[in-house]
C-alpha atoms as an extended CHARMM CRD file, in Angstrom:
* protein
*
        94  EXT
         1         1  MET       CA            141.1470000000       12.8810000000       92.3920000000  PROA      1               0.0000000000
         2         2  LYS       CA            143.2440000000       15.3280000000       91.2400000000  PROA      2               0.0000000000
         3         3  VAL       CA            146.5730000000       17.0030000000       92.0040000000  PROA      3               0.0000000000
         4         4  ARG       CA            146.9880000000       19.9760000000       91.7060000000  PROA      4               0.0000000000
         5         5  PHE       CA            149.6840000000       22.4180000000       92.6830000000  PROA      5               0.0000000000
         6         6  THR       CA            149.4640000000       26.3260000000       94.8240000000  PROA      6               0.0000000000
         7         7  PRO       CA            151.1550000000       28.3370000000       92.2490000000  PROA      7               0.0000000000
         8         8  SER       CA            153.7260000000       29.0660000000       95.2920000000  PROA      8               0.0000000000
         9         9  ALA       CA            154.7450000000       25.1970000000       95.0490000000  PROA      9               0.0000000000
        10        10  ARG       CA            155.0130000000       25.3750000000       92.1160000000  PROA      10              0.0000000000
        11        11  ALA       CA            157.6250000000       27.6130000000       92.5060000000  PROA      11              0.0000000000
        12        12  GLN       CA            159.1730000000       25.7060000000       94.6780000000  PROA      12              0.0000000000
        13        13  PHE       CA            159.5130000000       22.6240000000       92.9940000000  PROA      13              0.0000000000
        14        14  LEU       CA            161.2390000000       24.2910000000       89.7810000000  PROA      14              0.0000000000
        15        15  SER       CA            163.2840000000       25.8730000000       91.9880000000  PROA      15              0.0000000000
        16        16  GLY       CA            164.2980000000       22.5540000000       93.1100000000  PROA      16              0.0000000000
        17        17  LEU       CA            164.3120000000       21.4380000000       89.7440000000  PROA      17              0.0000000000
        18        18  THR       CA            166.6770000000       24.2490000000       88.3290000000  PROA      18              0.0000000000
        19        19  PHE       CA            169.4400000000       23.7840000000       91.5900000000  PROA      19              0.0000000000
        20        20  ILE       CA            169.5070000000       20.1280000000       91.0720000000  PROA      20              0.0000000000
        21        21  SER       CA            169.5620000000       20.5700000000       86.9390000000  PROA      21              0.0000000000
        22        22  ARG       CA            172.7360000000       23.0190000000       87.7740000000  PROA      22              0.0000000000
        23        23  ASP       CA            175.0790000000       19.9850000000       89.2990000000  PROA      23              0.0000000000
        24        24  LYS       CA            173.3310000000       16.9340000000       86.7410000000  PROA      24              0.0000000000
        25        25  PRO       CA            170.7980000000       18.1130000000       84.4740000000  PROA      25              0.0000000000
        26        26  SER       CA            169.9960000000       14.1230000000       84.8310000000  PROA      26              0.0000000000
        27        27  ALA       CA            169.8620000000       13.6750000000       88.1010000000  PROA      27              0.0000000000
        28        28  ALA       CA            166.4300000000       16.4770000000       87.9390000000  PROA      28              0.0000000000
        29        29  ILE       CA            164.8750000000       13.9430000000       85.2130000000  PROA      29              0.0000000000
        30        30  SER       CA            165.0400000000       11.5370000000       87.1970000000  PROA      30              0.0000000000
        31        31  PHE       CA            164.1790000000       13.3700000000       90.4050000000  PROA      31              0.0000000000
        32        32  ARG       CA            160.6480000000       15.2020000000       88.3530000000  PROA      32              0.0000000000
        33        33  GLU       CA            159.9920000000       11.5000000000       87.1760000000  PROA      33              0.0000000000
        34        34  GLN       CA            160.0160000000        9.4560000000       90.9670000000  PROA      34              0.0000000000
        35        35  THR       CA            157.9270000000       13.0550000000       92.2570000000  PROA      35              0.0000000000
        36        36  GLU       CA            154.7830000000       12.4510000000       89.1860000000  PROA      36              0.0000000000
        37        37  THR       CA            155.3460000000        8.9870000000       90.0530000000  PROA      37              0.0000000000
        38        38  VAL       CA            154.9670000000        9.5150000000       93.8750000000  PROA      38              0.0000000000
        39        39  LEU       CA            152.1440000000       12.3520000000       93.4390000000  PROA      39              0.0000000000
        40        40  ARG       CA            150.3660000000        9.5750000000       90.9590000000  PROA      40              0.0000000000
        41        41  LYS       CA            150.0950000000        7.4840000000       93.4220000000  PROA      41              0.0000000000
        42        42  LEU       CA            147.5830000000       10.2650000000       95.7310000000  PROA      42              0.0000000000
        43        43  GLU       CA            144.9720000000       10.3460000000       92.9870000000  PROA      43              0.0000000000
        44        44  ASP       CA            144.0150000000        7.0880000000       94.0920000000  PROA      44              0.0000000000
        45        45  PHE       CA            145.3130000000        7.3290000000       97.8400000000  PROA      45              0.0000000000
        46        46  PRO       CA            145.1670000000       10.4860000000       98.9800000000  PROA      46              0.0000000000
        47        47  LYS       CA            145.5220000000        9.8790000000      102.7090000000  PROA      47              0.0000000000
        48        48  SER       CA            149.1210000000        7.4250000000      101.9830000000  PROA      48              0.0000000000
        49        49  GLY       CA            151.3050000000       10.4250000000      103.4880000000  PROA      49              0.0000000000
        50        50  ARG       CA            152.0320000000       10.5510000000      106.6000000000  PROA      50              0.0000000000
        51        51  ILE       CA            151.1870000000       13.4680000000      108.5310000000  PROA      51              0.0000000000
        52        52  ILE       CA            153.3750000000       16.3120000000      109.1620000000  PROA      52              0.0000000000
        53        53  PRO       CA            155.4480000000       14.6040000000      112.7500000000  PROA      53              0.0000000000
        54        54  GLU       CA            155.8830000000       18.6770000000      113.3540000000  PROA      54              0.0000000000
        55        55  PHE       CA            152.4310000000       19.6820000000      113.2340000000  PROA      55              0.0000000000
        56        56  PRO       CA            150.0060000000       16.5060000000      114.5040000000  PROA      56              0.0000000000
        57        57  ASP       CA            147.8520000000       18.5340000000      114.6980000000  PROA      57              0.0000000000
        58        58  LEU       CA            146.9860000000       20.0850000000      111.1760000000  PROA      58              0.0000000000
        59        59  PRO       CA            144.6800000000       19.0830000000      108.3480000000  PROA      59              0.0000000000
        60        60  TYR       CA            148.2670000000       18.2920000000      106.2310000000  PROA      60              0.0000000000
        61        61  ARG       CA            149.6770000000       15.5210000000      104.7640000000  PROA      61              0.0000000000
        62        62  GLU       CA            153.4940000000       14.5590000000      103.7110000000  PROA      62              0.0000000000
        63        63  VAL       CA            155.6190000000       13.2890000000      100.9540000000  PROA      63              0.0000000000
        64        64  ILE       CA            158.9710000000       12.8520000000      100.7350000000  PROA      64              0.0000000000
        65        65  ILE       CA            160.6420000000       12.2830000000       97.4870000000  PROA      65              0.0000000000
        66        66  SER       CA            164.5630000000       12.6460000000       98.6590000000  PROA      66              0.0000000000
        67        67  PRO       CA            165.7590000000       15.4820000000       99.2590000000  PROA      67              0.0000000000
        68        68  TYR       CA            162.4460000000       17.2130000000       99.2230000000  PROA      68              0.0000000000
        69        69  ARG       CA            159.2720000000       16.9800000000      102.1450000000  PROA      69              0.0000000000
        70        70  PHE       CA            155.8080000000       18.1600000000       99.3700000000  PROA      70              0.0000000000
        71        71  PHE       CA            153.2500000000       19.2340000000      102.0400000000  PROA      71              0.0000000000
        72        72  TYR       CA            149.9550000000       18.1250000000      100.6650000000  PROA      72              0.0000000000
        73        73  ARG       CA            146.6010000000       19.2300000000      101.6120000000  PROA      73              0.0000000000
        74        74  ILE       CA            142.6290000000       17.4220000000      100.8310000000  PROA      74              0.0000000000
        75        75  LYS       CA            140.2720000000       20.0630000000       99.9090000000  PROA      75              0.0000000000
        76        76  ASP       CA            136.9260000000       18.4630000000       98.0680000000  PROA      76              0.0000000000
        77        77  ASN       CA            138.2180000000       15.8290000000       95.3600000000  PROA      77              0.0000000000
        78        78  VAL       CA            142.0180000000       18.1190000000       95.0360000000  PROA      78              0.0000000000
        79        79  VAL       CA            144.9770000000       16.7740000000       96.3460000000  PROA      79              0.0000000000
        80        80  TRP       CA            146.8050000000       20.2240000000       96.7500000000  PROA      80              0.0000000000
        81        81  ILE       CA            150.0660000000       20.7360000000       97.3060000000  PROA      81              0.0000000000
        82        82  VAL       CA            151.0160000000       23.1000000000       98.8610000000  PROA      82              0.0000000000
        83        83  ALA       CA            154.7400000000       23.6160000000      100.0160000000  PROA      83              0.0000000000
        84        84  VAL       CA            157.8900000000       21.9530000000       98.2220000000  PROA      84              0.0000000000
        85        85  TRP       CA            160.9070000000       22.4020000000      101.2010000000  PROA      85              0.0000000000
        86        86  HSD       CA            164.2580000000       20.9790000000      101.2990000000  PROA      86              0.0000000000
        87        87  SER       CA            164.5570000000       18.2440000000      103.7620000000  PROA      87              0.0000000000
        88        88  ALA       CA            167.1520000000       20.2780000000      105.1850000000  PROA      88              0.0000000000
        89        89  GLN       CA            164.6930000000       23.2220000000      105.9730000000  PROA      89              0.0000000000
        90        90  LEU       CA            162.5240000000       23.6330000000      109.0060000000  PROA      90              0.0000000000
        91        91  PRO       CA            159.2820000000       23.3300000000      108.5760000000  PROA      91              0.0000000000
        92        92  LYS       CA            157.3040000000       26.8360000000      109.8290000000  PROA      92              0.0000000000
        93        93  LYS       CA            153.3510000000       26.3050000000      110.1270000000  PROA      93              0.0000000000
        94        94  PRO       CA            152.0730000000       26.1020000000      106.6420000000  PROA      94              0.0000000000
């Protein structure tokens, strides 16, 4: 299975990295590395993320890489990262 970002999710992730790097560039590098490690695990265990508590009936899951939530959906042989939100944001229906 492959992990891919939608264009909007990639933009959200890069925006988060930019925000983190403004205060502490080394923290941004660490966050990126941690994100790569966690998302790589989804290649072998795509259902390891939890069902989104706010929307349990939707076919989306999430992994939390503090302080961000990565929302994803499994379609065919791809884990699509569809949104990346800071944990302080309240999710709207994907």
